[in-house]
MOPAC internal coordinates of N, CA, C and O (Angstrom, degrees):
PM7 1SCF
backbone

  N    0.0000 0     0.00 0     0.00 0    0    0    0
  C    1.4266 1     0.00 0     0.00 0    1    0    0
  C    1.5373 1   110.43 1     0.00 0    2    1    0
  O    1.2310 1   120.76 1   -30.30 1    3    2    1
  N    1.2787 1   116.15 1   149.70 1    3    2    1
  C    1.4790 1   119.82 1  -177.94 1    5    3    2
  C    1.5363 1   108.20 1   -65.31 1    6    5    3
  O    1.2310 1   122.88 1   -18.98 1    7    6    5
  N    1.3604 1   112.08 1   161.02 1    7    6    5
  C    1.4881 1   117.84 1   169.23 1    9    7    6
  C    1.4941 1   109.57 1   -74.66 1   10    9    7
  O    1.2310 1   120.72 1   -73.86 1   11   10    9
  N    1.3772 1   116.22 1   106.14 1   11   10    9
  C    1.5093 1   119.58 1  -171.53 1   13   11   10
  C    1.5539 1   109.22 1   -91.91 1   14   13   11
  O    1.2310 1   120.55 1  -169.27 1   15   14   13
  N    1.3003 1   116.55 1    10.73 1   15   14   13
  C    1.3978 1   116.42 1  -177.90 1   17   15   14
  C    1.5380 1   114.48 1   -94.40 1   18   17   15
  O    1.2310 1   120.31 1   178.70 1   19   18   17
  N    1.3088 1   117.02 1    -1.30 1   19   18   17
  C    1.4449 1   122.29 1  -176.30 1   21   19   18
  C    1.5365 1   109.96 1  -115.72 1   22   21   19
  O    1.2310 1   122.57 1   -21.23 1   23   22   21
  N    1.2721 1   112.68 1   158.77 1   23   22   21
  C    1.5161 1   120.10 1   171.88 1   25   23   22
  C    1.4650 1   115.79 1    57.27 1   26   25   23
  O    1.2310 1   121.07 1    44.70 1   27   26   25
  N    1.3890 1   115.55 1  -135.30 1   27   26   25
  C    1.4408 1   122.99 1  -173.47 1   29   27   26
  C    1.4717 1   110.28 1   -67.35 1   30   29   27
  O    1.2310 1   118.91 1   149.53 1   31   30   29
  N    1.3006 1   119.69 1   -30.47 1   31   30   29
  C    1.4470 1   119.17 1  -177.71 1   33   31   30
  C    1.4791 1   112.29 1   -67.23 1   34   33   31
  O    1.2310 1   120.23 1   141.80 1   35   34   33
  N    1.2703 1   117.16 1   -38.20 1   35   34   33
  C    1.5118 1   124.74 1   179.43 1   37   35   34
  C    1.6129 1   101.93 1   -60.93 1   38   37   35
  O    1.2310 1   121.40 1   128.10 1   39   38   37
  N    1.3743 1   114.93 1   -51.90 1   39   38   37
  C    1.3874 1   117.81 1  -179.35 1   41   39   38
  C    1.5224 1   113.16 1   -57.55 1   42   41   39
  O    1.2310 1   119.28 1   141.36 1   43   42   41
  N    1.2501 1   118.98 1   -38.64 1   43   42   41
  C    1.5101 1   125.92 1   175.67 1   45   43   42
  C    1.4436 1   109.13 1   -62.72 1   46   45   43
  O    1.2310 1   118.03 1   133.54 1   47   46   45
  N    1.3332 1   121.36 1   -46.46 1   47   46   45
  C    1.4475 1   124.00 1   176.72 1   49   47   46
  C    1.5851 1   108.86 1   -51.16 1   50   49   47
  O    1.2310 1   119.92 1   130.10 1   51   50   49
  N    1.2411 1   117.75 1   -49.90 1   51   50   49
  C    1.4316 1   124.48 1  -173.37 1   53   51   50
  C    1.5035 1   108.76 1   -66.44 1   54   53   51
  O    1.2310 1   118.39 1   138.36 1   55   54   53
  N    1.3193 1   120.68 1   -41.64 1   55   54   53
  C    1.4385 1   127.71 1   178.44 1   57   55   54
  C    1.5381 1   108.17 1   -58.42 1   58   57   55
  O    1.2310 1   120.98 1   130.65 1   59   58   57
  N    1.3561 1   115.73 1   -49.35 1   59   58   57
  C    1.5512 1   120.73 1  -174.54 1   61   59   58
  C    1.4960 1   107.27 1   -69.00 1   62   61   59
  O    1.2310 1   116.32 1   137.62 1   63   62   61
  N    1.2659 1   124.61 1   -42.38 1   63   62   61
  C    1.4563 1   128.29 1  -177.03 1   65   63   62
  C    1.5300 1   107.80 1   -67.80 1   66   65   63
  O    1.2310 1   120.03 1   142.70 1   67   66   65
  N    1.2761 1   117.55 1   -37.30 1   67   66   65
  C    1.4626 1   118.60 1  -179.57 1   69   67   66
  C    1.5473 1   108.98 1   -70.53 1   70   69   67
  O    1.2310 1   120.99 1   140.58 1   71   70   69
  N    1.3050 1   115.72 1   -39.42 1   71   70   69
  C    1.4894 1   117.55 1  -179.80 1   73   71   70
  C    1.5193 1   109.72 1   -63.07 1   74   73   71
  O    1.2310 1   119.52 1   139.18 1   75   74   73
  N    1.4360 1   118.52 1   -40.82 1   75   74   73
  C    1.4560 1   122.09 1  -175.32 1   77   75   74
  C    1.4683 1   107.09 1   -74.37 1   78   77   75
  O    1.2310 1   116.16 1   163.62 1   79   78   77
  N    1.2256 1   124.90 1   -16.38 1   79   78   77
  C    1.5088 1   126.65 1  -173.91 1   81   79   78
  C    1.5579 1   111.67 1   -87.75 1   82   81   79
  O    1.2310 1   121.57 1   163.83 1   83   82   81
  N    1.4146 1   114.60 1   -16.17 1   83   82   81
  C    1.4479 1   122.74 1  -176.92 1   85   83   82
  C    1.5556 1   109.64 1   -97.71 1   86   85   83
  O    1.2310 1   120.75 1   -50.43 1   87   86   85
  N    1.4156 1   116.16 1   129.57 1   87   86   85
  C    1.4730 1   114.78 1   174.77 1   89   87   86
  C    1.5287 1   105.57 1   -70.68 1   90   89   87
  O    1.2310 1   116.24 1   -29.07 1   91   90   89
  N    1.2257 1   124.75 1   150.93 1   91   90   89
  C    1.5599 1   124.03 1     2.52 1   93   91   90
  C    1.4442 1   110.33 1   -91.14 1   94   93   91
  O    1.2310 1   117.80 1  -160.31 1   95   94   93
  N    1.2924 1   121.79 1    19.69 1   95   94   93
  C    1.5153 1   121.42 1  -176.89 1   97   95   94
  C    1.4606 1   116.25 1   -91.20 1   98   97   95
  O    1.2310 1   118.56 1  -169.28 1   99   98   97
  N    1.4010 1   120.35 1    10.72 1   99   98   97
  C    1.3764 1   124.81 1  -178.53 1  101   99   98
  C    1.6183 1   115.10 1   -48.12 1  102  101   99
  O    1.2310 1   121.77 1   149.86 1  103  102  101
  N    1.3013 1   114.22 1   -30.14 1  103  102  101
  C    1.4111 1   122.55 1   173.59 1  105  103  102
  C    1.6030 1   106.48 1  -136.90 1  106  105  103
  O    1.2310 1   119.01 1   -53.98 1  107  106  105
  N    1.2984 1   119.50 1   126.02 1  107  106  105
  C    1.4345 1   121.19 1   178.39 1  109  107  106
  C    1.5053 1   111.25 1  -154.28 1  110  109  107
  O    1.2310 1   123.21 1   -17.20 1  111  110  109
  N    1.3426 1   111.44 1   162.80 1  111  110  109
  C    1.4899 1   120.95 1  -179.23 1  113  111  110
  C    1.4897 1   111.58 1   -73.14 1  114  113  111
  O    1.2310 1   118.98 1   -23.39 1  115  114  113
  N    1.2682 1   119.55 1   156.61 1  115  114  113
  C    1.4204 1   123.00 1   179.54 1  117  115  114
  C    1.5294 1   112.62 1   -60.46 1  118  117  115
  O    1.2310 1   121.92 1   138.40 1  119  118  117
  N    1.3371 1   113.94 1   -41.60 1  119  118  117
  C    1.5162 1   120.97 1  -179.62 1  121  119  118
  C    1.6168 1   106.78 1   -62.55 1  122  121  119
  O    1.2310 1   120.72 1   140.10 1  123  122  121
  N    1.2711 1   116.22 1   -39.90 1  123  122  121
  C    1.5679 1   118.03 1   179.10 1  125  123  122
  C    1.5518 1   105.31 1   -64.50 1  126  125  123
  O    1.2310 1   119.56 1   134.05 1  127  126  125
  N    1.2962 1   118.44 1   -45.95 1  127  126  125
  C    1.4964 1   118.75 1  -177.05 1  129  127  126
  C    1.4987 1   108.21 1   -57.58 1  130  129  127
  O    1.2310 1   120.31 1   133.71 1  131  130  129
  N    1.3104 1   117.02 1   -46.29 1  131  130  129
  C    1.4151 1   118.75 1  -172.49 1  133  131  130
  C    1.6725 1   107.36 1   -70.81 1  134  133  131
  O    1.2310 1   119.57 1   144.63 1  135  134  133
  N    1.2501 1   118.43 1   -35.37 1  135  134  133
  C    1.5126 1   120.39 1   174.75 1  137  135  134
  C    1.5228 1   110.95 1   -65.81 1  138  137  135
  O    1.2310 1   119.26 1   132.46 1  139  138  137
  N    1.2684 1   119.03 1   -47.54 1  139  138  137
  C    1.5100 1   124.08 1  -177.79 1  141  139  138
  C    1.5758 1   108.45 1   -67.55 1  142  141  139
  O    1.2310 1   118.95 1   137.76 1  143  142  141
  N    1.2578 1   119.61 1   -42.24 1  143  142  141
  C    1.4231 1   120.02 1  -170.06 1  145  143  142
  C    1.5287 1   107.63 1   -86.61 1  146  145  143
  O    1.2310 1   118.20 1   161.97 1  147  146  145
  N    1.3226 1   121.04 1   -18.03 1  147  146  145
  C    1.5083 1   120.53 1  -174.31 1  149  147  146
  C    1.4806 1   117.40 1    62.51 1  150  149  147
  O    1.2310 1   121.34 1  -159.30 1  151  150  149
  N    1.3594 1   115.04 1    20.70 1  151  150  149
  C    1.4108 1   121.56 1   177.01 1  153  151  150
  C    1.5312 1   114.08 1   -82.21 1  154  153  151
  O    1.2310 1   118.16 1   -50.56 1  155  154  153
  N    1.3352 1   121.11 1   129.44 1  155  154  153
  C    1.5261 1   119.09 1   177.59 1  157  155  154
  C    1.4566 1   110.84 1   -49.93 1  158  157  155
  O    1.2310 1   123.72 1   -32.18 1  159  158  157
  N    1.3890 1   110.47 1   147.82 1  159  158  157
  C    1.4960 1   116.98 1  -176.85 1  161  159  158
  C    1.4564 1   119.29 1   -53.67 1  162  161  159
  O    1.2310 1   118.64 1   131.29 1  163  162  161
  N    1.2841 1   120.20 1   -48.71 1  163  162  161
  C    1.4931 1   125.39 1  -177.89 1  165  163  162
  C    1.5600 1   104.73 1   -65.84 1  166  165  163
  O    1.2310 1   120.42 1   139.84 1  167  166  165
  N    1.2743 1   116.80 1   -40.16 1  167  166  165
  C    1.5687 1   114.60 1  -174.88 1  169  167  166
  C    1.4631 1   109.21 1   -74.59 1  170  169  167
  O    1.2310 1   118.47 1   148.95 1  171  170  169
  N    1.3174 1   120.53 1   -31.05 1  171  170  169
  C    1.4181 1   126.03 1   179.30 1  173  171  170
  C    1.5285 1   110.90 1   -65.76 1  174  173  171
  O    1.2310 1   121.01 1   136.42 1  175  174  173
  N    1.3428 1   115.68 1   -43.58 1  175  174  173
  C    1.4739 1   121.59 1   178.46 1  177  175  174
  C    1.5056 1   108.81 1   -65.68 1  178  177  175
  O    1.2310 1   119.20 1   137.56 1  179  178  177
  N    1.3800 1   119.13 1   -42.44 1  179  178  177
  C    1.4769 1   124.22 1  -177.75 1  181  179  178
  C    1.4895 1   108.09 1   -59.97 1  182  181  179
  O    1.2310 1   120.40 1   131.60 1  183  182  181
  N    1.3348 1   116.84 1   -48.40 1  183  182  181
  C    1.4576 1   123.88 1  -176.68 1  185  183  182
  C    1.5586 1   107.57 1   -67.62 1  186  185  183
  O    1.2310 1   118.07 1   132.28 1  187  186  185
  N    1.2675 1   121.27 1   -47.72 1  187  186  185
  C    1.5432 1   121.94 1   177.64 1  189  187  186
  C    1.5025 1   111.28 1   -58.07 1  190  189  187
  O    1.2310 1   119.03 1   139.38 1  191  190  189
  N    1.3331 1   119.46 1   -40.62 1  191  190  189
  C    1.3755 1   119.80 1   177.97 1  193  191  190
  C    1.5399 1   114.05 1   -66.08 1  194  193  191
  O    1.2310 1   119.53 1   139.53 1  195  194  193
  N    1.2819 1   118.50 1   -40.47 1  195  194  193
  C    1.4926 1   120.88 1   173.84 1  197  195  194
  C    1.4387 1   107.55 1   -63.70 1  198  197  195
  O    1.2310 1   118.37 1   129.88 1  199  198  197
  N    1.3641 1   120.72 1   -50.12 1  199  198  197
  C    1.5071 1   117.85 1  -177.16 1  201  199  198
  C    1.5307 1   109.50 1   -58.21 1  202  201  199
  O    1.2310 1   119.52 1   143.83 1  203  202  201
  N    1.3529 1   118.52 1   -36.17 1  203  202  201
  C    1.4922 1   117.77 1   178.60 1  205  203  202
  C    1.5660 1   109.71 1   -70.40 1  206  205  203
  O    1.2310 1   119.89 1   138.32 1  207  206  205
  N    1.1765 1   117.82 1   -41.68 1  207  206  205
  C    1.5342 1   123.27 1   179.63 1  209  207  206
  C    1.5224 1   106.92 1   -58.29 1  210  209  207
  O    1.2310 1   120.05 1   138.27 1  211  210  209
  N    1.2675 1   117.50 1   -41.73 1  211  210  209
  C    1.4543 1   121.88 1  -179.44 1  213  211  210
  C    1.6176 1   115.03 1   -76.01 1  214  213  211
  O    1.2310 1   120.28 1   163.22 1  215  214  213
  N    1.3073 1   117.06 1   -16.78 1  215  214  213
  C    1.3388 1   122.50 1   176.78 1  217  215  214
  C    1.5370 1   110.92 1    90.52 1  218  217  215
  O    1.2310 1   121.39 1  -161.03 1  219  218  217
  N    1.3543 1   114.95 1    18.97 1  219  218  217
  C    1.5346 1   119.96 1  -176.07 1  221  219  218
  C    1.6037 1   108.65 1   -89.33 1  222  221  219
  O    1.2310 1   119.37 1   162.79 1  223  222  221
  N    1.2270 1   118.81 1   -17.21 1  223  222  221
  C    1.4404 1   124.31 1   174.38 1  225  223  222
  C    1.4293 1   112.56 1  -134.74 1  226  225  223
  O    1.2310 1   120.84 1   -21.53 1  227  226  225
  N    1.3212 1   115.99 1   158.47 1  227  226  225
  C    1.4818 1   124.46 1   174.99 1  229  227  226
  C    1.6398 1   102.31 1  -107.65 1  230  229  227
  O    1.2310 1   121.00 1   -42.68 1  231  230  229
  N    1.2778 1   115.69 1   137.32 1  231  230  229
  C    1.4623 1   119.72 1  -177.52 1  233  231  230
  C    1.5107 1   101.60 1  -121.48 1  234  233  231
  O    1.2310 1   121.43 1   -64.32 1  235  234  233
  N    1.2555 1   114.88 1   115.68 1  235  234  233
  C    1.4934 1   120.30 1  -179.18 1  237  235  234
  C    1.5103 1   105.95 1  -107.78 1  238  237  235
  O    1.2310 1   122.70 1   -64.54 1  239  238  237
  N    1.3078 1   112.44 1   115.46 1  239  238  237
  C    1.5401 1   122.21 1  -179.74 1  241  239  238
  C    1.6035 1   107.03 1   113.18 1  242  241  239
  O    1.2310 1   122.94 1    12.24 1  243  242  241
  N    1.2878 1   111.96 1  -167.76 1  243  242  241
  C    1.4965 1   122.36 1   179.81 1  245  243  242
  C    1.4841 1   110.00 1   -72.44 1  246  245  243
  O    1.2310 1   118.42 1   -49.24 1  247  246  245
  N    1.3090 1   120.62 1   130.76 1  247  246  245
  C    1.4228 1   123.19 1   166.32 1  249  247  246
  C    1.5121 1   108.26 1   -57.51 1  250  249  247
  O    1.2310 1   121.21 1   -28.88 1  251  250  249
  N    1.2829 1   115.29 1   151.12 1  251  250  249
  C    1.5304 1   128.68 1   178.05 1  253  251  250
  C    1.5648 1   109.85 1    64.00 1  254  253  251
  O    1.2310 1   122.78 1  -158.42 1  255  254  253
  N    1.3607 1   112.28 1    21.58 1  255  254  253
  C    1.5439 1   111.42 1   179.01 1  257  255  254
  C    1.5199 1   105.37 1  -113.17 1  258  257  255
  O    1.2310 1   120.36 1   -49.46 1  259  258  257
  N    1.3062 1   116.92 1   130.54 1  259  258  257
  C    1.4883 1   123.03 1  -178.69 1  261  259  258
  C    1.4615 1   114.20 1   -59.15 1  262  261  259
  O    1.2310 1   117.98 1   161.50 1  263  262  261
  N    1.3078 1   121.46 1   -18.50 1  263  262  261
  C    1.4214 1   125.53 1  -172.65 1  265  263  262
  C    1.5532 1   109.37 1   -98.30 1  266  265  263
  O    1.2310 1   121.12 1   168.32 1  267  266  265
  N    1.2643 1   115.46 1   -11.68 1  267  266  265
  C    1.5477 1   114.05 1  -178.78 1  269  267  266
  C    1.5842 1   109.15 1   -72.20 1  270  269  267
  O    1.2310 1   122.95 1   -23.37 1  271  270  269
  N    1.2239 1   111.96 1   156.63 1  271  270  269
  C    1.5340 1   120.69 1  -174.67 1  273  271  270
  C    1.5289 1   111.60 1  -105.85 1  274  273  271
  O    1.2310 1   119.11 1   -32.04 1  275  274  273
  N    1.2840 1   119.31 1   147.96 1  275  274  273
  C    1.4633 1   130.11 1  -177.59 1  277  275  274
  C    1.5232 1   107.39 1  -123.92 1  278  277  275
  O    1.2310 1   120.42 1   -46.59 1  279  278  277
  N    1.3592 1   116.80 1   133.41 1  279  278  277
  C    1.4457 1   116.92 1   164.66 1  281  279  278
  C    1.6018 1   108.65 1  -140.24 1  282  281  279
  O    1.2310 1   122.76 1   -24.17 1  283  282  281
  N    1.2520 1   112.32 1   155.83 1  283  282  281
  C    1.4741 1   118.56 1  -177.67 1  285  283  282
  C    1.5191 1   111.29 1   -81.07 1  286  285  283
  O    1.2310 1   120.53 1   -42.53 1  287  286  285
  N    1.3004 1   116.60 1   137.47 1  287  286  285
  C    1.5381 1   122.29 1   176.22 1  289  287  286
  C    1.5735 1   112.01 1   -89.05 1  290  289  287
  O    1.2310 1   119.24 1    -7.62 1  291  290  289
  N    1.3188 1   119.05 1   172.38 1  291  290  289
  C    1.4446 1   122.99 1   172.98 1  293  291  290
  C    1.5263 1   107.20 1   -60.47 1  294  293  291
  O    1.2310 1   119.56 1   134.06 1  295  294  293
  N    1.3227 1   118.45 1   -45.94 1  295  294  293
  C    1.4745 1   120.01 1   179.92 1  297  295  294
  C    1.6033 1   108.94 1   -56.25 1  298  297  295
  O    1.2310 1   121.62 1   136.88 1  299  298  297
  N    1.2988 1   114.50 1   -43.12 1  299  298  297
  C    1.4359 1   118.71 1   180.00 1  301  299  298
  C    1.5729 1   112.17 1   -61.13 1  302  301  299
  O    1.2310 1   120.39 1   142.46 1  303  302  301
  N    1.3159 1   116.86 1   -37.54 1  303  302  301
  C    1.4794 1   123.88 1   179.83 1  305  303  302
  C    1.4689 1   105.37 1   -65.72 1  306  305  303
  O    1.2310 1   118.01 1   137.59 1  307  306  305
  N    1.3596 1   121.39 1   -42.41 1  307  306  305
  C    1.4756 1   124.05 1  -174.78 1  309  307  306
  C    1.5519 1   102.46 1   -71.52 1  310  309  307
  O    1.2310 1   119.14 1   132.74 1  311  310  309
  N    1.3000 1   119.25 1   -47.26 1  311  310  309
  C    1.5352 1   115.29 1   178.01 1  313  311  310
  C    1.4883 1   117.19 1   -56.37 1  314  313  311
  O    1.2310 1   122.71 1   137.75 1  315  314  313
  N    1.3341 1   112.41 1   -42.25 1  315  314  313
  C    1.5364 1   115.83 1   174.32 1  317  315  314
  C    1.4379 1   114.38 1   -56.40 1  318  317  315
  O    1.2310 1   120.23 1   135.09 1  319  318  317
  N    1.4339 1   117.16 1   -44.91 1  319  318  317
  C    1.4276 1   121.25 1   176.79 1  321  319  318
  C    1.5629 1   108.98 1   -54.84 1  322  321  319
  O    1.2310 1   118.12 1   134.41 1  323  322  321
  N    1.3126 1   121.19 1   -45.59 1  323  322  321
  C    1.3565 1   127.92 1  -179.30 1  325  323  322
  C    1.5944 1   115.88 1   -58.41 1  326  325  323
  O    1.2310 1   122.83 1   132.71 1  327  326  325
  N    1.3629 1   112.18 1   -47.29 1  327  326  325
  C    1.3999 1   119.63 1  -178.19 1  329  327  326
  C    1.5786 1   109.32 1   -78.54 1  330  329  327
  O    1.2310 1   118.38 1   158.45 1  331  330  329
  N    1.2010 1   120.70 1   -21.55 1  331  330  329
  C    1.4814 1   121.45 1   173.16 1  333  331  330
  C    1.4597 1   110.94 1   -73.81 1  334  333  331
  O    1.2310 1   120.58 1   145.65 1  335  334  333
  N    1.3054 1   116.49 1   -34.35 1  335  334  333
  C    1.5699 1   124.23 1   178.07 1  337  335  334
  C    1.5099 1   107.38 1   -65.67 1  338  337  335
  O    1.2310 1   119.55 1   155.93 1  339  338  337
  N    1.3583 1   118.46 1   -24.07 1  339  338  337
  C    1.4918 1   124.36 1   179.28 1  341  339  338
  C    1.4927 1   113.11 1   -84.94 1  342  341  339
  O    1.2310 1   120.11 1   177.68 1  343  342  341
  N    1.2697 1   117.39 1    -2.32 1  343  342  341
  C    1.4763 1   124.84 1  -178.38 1  345  343  342
  C    1.5284 1   115.35 1    52.03 1  346  345  343
  O    1.2310 1   119.09 1  -123.09 1  347  346  345
  N    1.2922 1   119.33 1    56.91 1  347  346  345
  C    1.3467 1   123.81 1  -174.77 1  349  347  346
  C    1.4645 1   107.64 1   -88.31 1  350  349  347
  O    1.2310 1   120.10 1   180.00 1  351  350  349

């Protein structure tokens, strides 16, 4: 898998976690995340997969399924604080 901690992928991580932190989006479908974030489909799934692997999101349902739901974890909230401090 690509190094998702650099460049646009790191920016995409920040965007996705910020969306999940704001009501009413605290839990939403993968399709909704892609629509709201305006991130390209393949990039969105790459980033969601990495966030899930790192424990920053909970993925309810099958991965790569538009109807599965995503929520941010406490670890994800901490990670978002760290990357916001870095002014990405």
